[in-house]
N, C-alpha and C positions, 0 to 999 in steps of 0.2 A: 221515686221520681213518678210512680203511677196512679199519685193523689192531682197530680197538674193535668192542666189540659194541652200545654207542651207538648208537642213532639220531639224526641232524641232521636237522632239517627246518627249513623256514623257509613262513610264509603271507604273503597281502596281508591288510588291512585286516579282509577280511570273516569270514578265517578259513581261502581256499581254498589248500589246500596248493600252493605255488609250487618247491619241491623237496625232495629227499628224500635219505638218503644209501642206497648199497646195502644194507645190513645191513638195512634192512625186506625182504630176501628171507628172512630166516630166521623169518617168520612167513607163507612162502607166496606174498607177494604182489611181483610188481615195482614199479616207480617207476614206471610205466605207469600201474599200476593206482590209483596212489595220487595223484599229482600232478595238480590242477586237483578234485580232490573236496575237500571242507569236511572239516575237521581232525573237525570233531564228529560225522559219520556213523560214524567208527570208535570212538565211547566208548558205554560205555555209558549206557543212559538215566536210571539212577538218581543217576548220577556227573555229570550234565551240570551241573547246578545250580552245584556247588563247581568245576567248571572255566570256564563262563561268566563266574562272579563272577571268578574268578583273570585271566580272560582281560581282562574288561572294568576289573579294577585298573590291569594292563599299559598298557593304552591310552590309560587318562584318566591316569594317574600318570607312565609312562615307566619303572614299577618293576620288576625282576625279581618272577617268582613262584615258588614251586616247589609243585608242583600232584601230587598223586597219583589215579589213578583206573585203572579197566580197558578192556581193548580185547578185540576177537574179532580170533583171527588169521584165515587165509584158512579153514580147518579147523571155526573155531567154538570153540577153545578159548579158554579168557579166560586173558588174562594182566594182571597188575597191572603198571604202568607209573610211574614218578616225574619228573614233565616240570619239566625247569630252564627256563622261558621269558625270553625278554628283549624289547624292544621293538628294531624296525628303524626307524631317523629317517632323515627326509629332510635335504635340504643345510639348510631354516632348523628344524630341530630338529623338526619333527612326525613323530609316529607314523605312519607307512604300511605295516608290518606286524610280526611276530612271526618271533623263532628260537626254534630250543629243542633242548633235549637231553634224548631220550627215554632211559630206563635200564631194563630190567626187573627189578622187585623183587618177582618171585613167590615166589619158594624164602623169600624174607626174610617175607614176607607170612604165607606158610603155616608159617613156624618161630613167628613171632608170634602167630597162631592156636592154633599147638597149645599154646604155653605159656601162652594167654590160659585155654584149657579147662583146662590140666593146673590150674593156678590156682584156678579156680571148682569143680574136684571137690576138690581141697583144701581149701577153705574151708569145701565143703558139710558135708566129712566133721568138721573142727574144729567149726564152728559147732552141729551135731546130735548132739557127741559127749557122752555122760551126763559127762564129765569136762570138768574146767575147763582150759582150754588157755591158756596164755598167753607173751608173750616179754617181758622185761627187756632192755635193754642192761644195760652193765658197772658203772653205779653202782648197778644195783635199780630201775632205774625203768622203768614198765609202759610196752610200745609197743604192747602188746595183749594181750586179753582176750575169752575167750569169752562167748556170751551166757548161759551156764550159772553164770557169775559170779553171776547175780543170783538163781539159787536156793540155791545152797550160801551165800553170803555177802550176800545182799539188796541188792548193790549195780548198777547198771546199771554196762555196760561202758566208758560216755563218764564217769563217777564215777569210773573204776578208773585210764583211762589218764594217764599225767603222774604218777602215785603213785608215790611208795617203795613196794616190796616190805613195808619195815618198817612201814608206816602203817597195814596190816593186822593187825599185832601184837602183843599187849598190851606195854606197856613192860617188864614183868616179864620176859619170854620174847624181848626184840629181839638182849641178845647172845647168846643161843644160836642165834637164826636167821640174824644176820648172818657170826657164825663158822662153820655149817653152810653158808650160801651161798657165801662166800669160797672156802669148801676146793671145792663143785661149781665155780665158775667157773675157779678157778686148776687143774684136774685134766683131764689130758690122756685118762683112763681112764674105764671105765665106774664108778658112783659105786652104794651102795646106794640105794633110797627113803630118806628122813627125815620125820619126822614133826613139823610145827609147830604151834602152837596160834594161829588167825587169829581174830579180834573180829568178829561179824555185826554188821550195821548195827543191827541191834534191840539193841545190847551184851552178849551172851552169846558166850561163847568157846565156837568148834570147834577139832576136830582134822583138819590137812589134811595128806595124805601127798603128796609132793611125789618126783616121778620126773622125771629130766632127760635 
């Protein structure tokens, strides 16, 4: 296992580390620095409750758990780790310790955080836009609509999501709306904006310019 970047370790029933693979040197430690210390001493305090809960689950049930937490290397740099922990049993089937495989997922976590921040920025732009922004599936059912729908058509987003886009069009205008929207759906190139009549919640008609 010395060719893998994963760290293999084992502890006794109290969490005291009894063995750890050489890969720990990637984090500035020697095996001697780690062995005989409690595993929890290397974990950030904010993450300990979840870690201890999973340890208790493994000890009490014998079932493996996957836990994500942060540790500091010897220089103080924080790393995200994913631990696949399993119980060690004695001959009578009692749990006498834990073994685990630690995988560094720092890059993955940073990528997830960056994606989340980007999504939040996009959502903020969408929800504060003066235009009504929406998303429909190929059948024309609303999957998302921005809060501006309330000001423009009088409905809340929750009242719109799940409805067909043609539900907002007066019956006389539906053939035109369906034809134009089908053209948008089937087109691979840019199309000019179209104007569609929509019915406000209070019953009056309003003209919407749709740009896709």
